[in-house]
Steps between C-alpha positions, in 0.01 A plus 500: 500500500172522691394233751204381286717466191750289691223270631367444149844411368554253783170323432584471133834338582328249731254404223780437251683274749179306570445434129856374461458260797176356365661429164794323661266283712300395196816412309635294789191283550471404132121508491393265215133477583406617158752280315354189325582156656704258291296205365505184722693204364271191456608145460358256242129417529437158668340242276139425589440176694213286384343296783416148393215310663627204708435156367211328681620248754347170603393661825294754305292216358404371845192714544361295789520159656341227290233336709376144477123528479211263458293571195229254607513582875603144583796273419618634162760774508697721263738796506381844398826572314825316420780500754824686429840428653636832633836343585667318789536689828568432865250245635395408145804336338327200343491399134206546267386323186331696223261416222549596135357848570743566785240458775589325824378140527681363805726622777743282697541617859855583611632488859402814687215589265197675648156448349403868492829598331460225240154639427648849468767376258243323283230765531277225638233485763687381812306182581754280325521239774127439515481491121758218515321307776749566779511712814856625453743513212817291521831513308494294182122511470372578152204734505232480232370851474236518227206259535313375195145638525368200308626260766375484861713605796466360852559720808771385737339583836147365445240453222322817399169351613633375836263547791582613851697240695660351188799276581776707343801300614403170329408694189830688491698183564326335205565805281869493591523130421326549165738786416805287577359222282448742212857632532630143498296415189297242694167537321354184658593631844319827428190310389502290815526802729216676321269200474561366851526824701454838337192430285297424812590840651328695222123547489428685175424243225619731220835555669547129568420415138742759359787386722424133430536560125845652548610219731376232262668667201835500682645811332802603714457876451131490584570282805773743609249784492264294712736383771859625465 
């Protein structure tokens, strides 16, 4: 056999061996790249959840604090909107009374109550002490919170038309005495305090006349709005 013929035969043998090795490698690796994937197993579909709108709460109805405002720019006052009790809380644990429509009429101060927190609970403008003719609130005190705009109201600290240098202490002492008389049901005592002391501290004739009519009539609720 010639040398070239032998070389050709050897190369052919090497090629056959290479083909056999490649086939074995492919069979060993198990190439499944072209095989289709089995379908994924899915559980049951969850039921849709329907979100329900929350019920409106009392707090949602308290849009803003209800102010006590004068609609004649003098001694007649009213609330812009009814008060709503948002519920007892720390520093506002007192009891309320309601009218037939569920609006707050009175509030009885509990020990530890704070005026601003009471106002927050009732959605009320926080000048409750002044509205009730006192400097500070005290336990057991019943607050009248919604003045009658058809009846006059008297300021606790001084008359609205008071001039500079007005004697506030005698005025406030007389107001306190009149308030105590009203709370005790002493109508004659209220009349005496007004006629003998307070009437002379006012200067506007229209104001004096309006208050005098209430005092002479002797209606307890109207007198309470004036002095208590």
